[in-house]
C-alpha positions as CSV (number, residue, x, y, z in Angstrom):
1,X,0.0,-29.8,12.8
2,X,3.1,-29.2,10.6
3,X,5.6,-26.7,11.7
4,X,5.2,-23.7,9.5
5,X,7.8,-20.9,9.4
6,X,6.8,-17.7,11.1
7,X,8.1,-15.6,8.1
8,X,5.3,-17.0,5.9
9,X,2.6,-15.7,8.2
10,X,4.4,-12.4,8.6
11,X,4.9,-12.1,4.8
12,X,1.3,-12.9,4.1
13,X,0.1,-10.5,6.8
14,X,2.3,-7.7,5.4
15,X,1.0,-8.4,1.9
16,X,-2.6,-8.1,3.1
17,X,-2.0,-4.9,5.0
18,X,-0.3,-3.3,2.0
19,X,-3.2,-4.4,-0.2
20,X,-5.6,-2.7,2.3
21,X,-3.5,0.5,2.1
22,X,-3.7,0.3,-1.8
23,X,-7.5,0.2,-1.4
24,X,-7.7,3.1,1.0
25,X,-5.4,5.4,-1.0
26,X,-8.0,6.5,-3.6
27,X,-10.5,7.4,-0.8
28,X,-7.9,9.2,1.1
29,X,-7.0,11.2,-2.0
30,X,-10.6,12.2,-2.6
31,X,-10.9,13.4,1.0
32,X,-7.6,15.4,0.7
33,X,-8.8,17.0,-2.5
34,X,-11.9,18.3,-0.8
35,X,-10.3,19.5,2.5
36,X,-9.6,23.1,1.4
37,X,-13.1,23.3,-0.1
38,X,-14.7,22.1,3.2
39,X,-12.6,23.9,5.8
40,X,-11.6,27.2,4.3
41,X,-13.4,27.8,0.9
42,X,-13.2,31.6,1.1
43,X,-9.5,31.7,1.8
44,X,-8.4,29.3,-0.9
45,X,-7.7,31.2,-4.0
46,X,-7.5,29.7,-7.4
47,X,-3.7,29.7,-7.3
48,X,-3.6,28.2,-3.8
49,X,-6.1,25.6,-4.9
50,X,-4.0,24.7,-7.9
51,X,-0.8,24.4,-5.7
52,X,-2.7,22.2,-3.3
53,X,-4.1,20.0,-6.1
54,X,-0.8,19.5,-7.9
55,X,1.1,19.1,-4.7
56,X,-1.3,16.4,-3.7
57,X,-1.1,14.8,-7.1
58,X,2.7,14.6,-6.8
59,X,2.4,13.2,-3.3
60,X,0.0,10.6,-4.5
61,X,2.4,9.6,-7.3
62,X,5.2,9.1,-4.8
63,X,2.9,7.2,-2.4
64,X,1.7,4.9,-5.2
65,X,5.3,4.3,-6.2
66,X,6.4,3.4,-2.7
67,X,3.4,1.2,-2.1
68,X,3.9,-0.6,-5.4
69,X,7.5,-1.4,-4.6
70,X,6.5,-2.7,-1.2
71,X,3.7,-4.8,-2.7
72,X,6.1,-6.4,-5.2
73,X,8.6,-7.2,-2.4
74,X,5.9,-8.6,-0.2
75,X,4.6,-10.7,-3.1
76,X,8.1,-12.0,-3.8
77,X,8.6,-12.9,-0.1
78,X,5.3,-14.7,0.1
79,X,6.1,-16.6,-3.1
80,X,9.5,-17.6,-1.8
81,X,8.0,-18.7,1.5
82,X,5.3,-20.8,-0.2
83,X,7.9,-22.4,-2.5
84,X,10.1,-23.2,0.5
85,X,7.2,-24.8,2.3
86,X,6.4,-26.9,-0.8
87,X,10.0,-28.1,-1.0
88,X,10.0,-28.9,2.7
89,X,6.7,-30.9,2.3
90,X,8.2,-32.8,-0.7
91,X,11.3,-33.7,1.3
92,X,9.2,-34.8,4.3
93,X,7.4,-37.4,2.2
């Protein structure tokens, strides 16, 4: 079994978990939109509902931005690790 660097496994694991977070985010957003309607429908006025909706919208934009940057960094780390392993395999031959 060839010696594989630990950082490749860590990088690919991180990439997969970030991908999972990207898949869960829309479902989480849908649940958060409905929270005031489910829990306290009589107490949420139109104005409070609008503030909640636009605050959630702004929070989701920020979360998507952060997640996108993390995914790009994880992809770059995985690519660098894969290229390093390919170079090491070429030198071993």
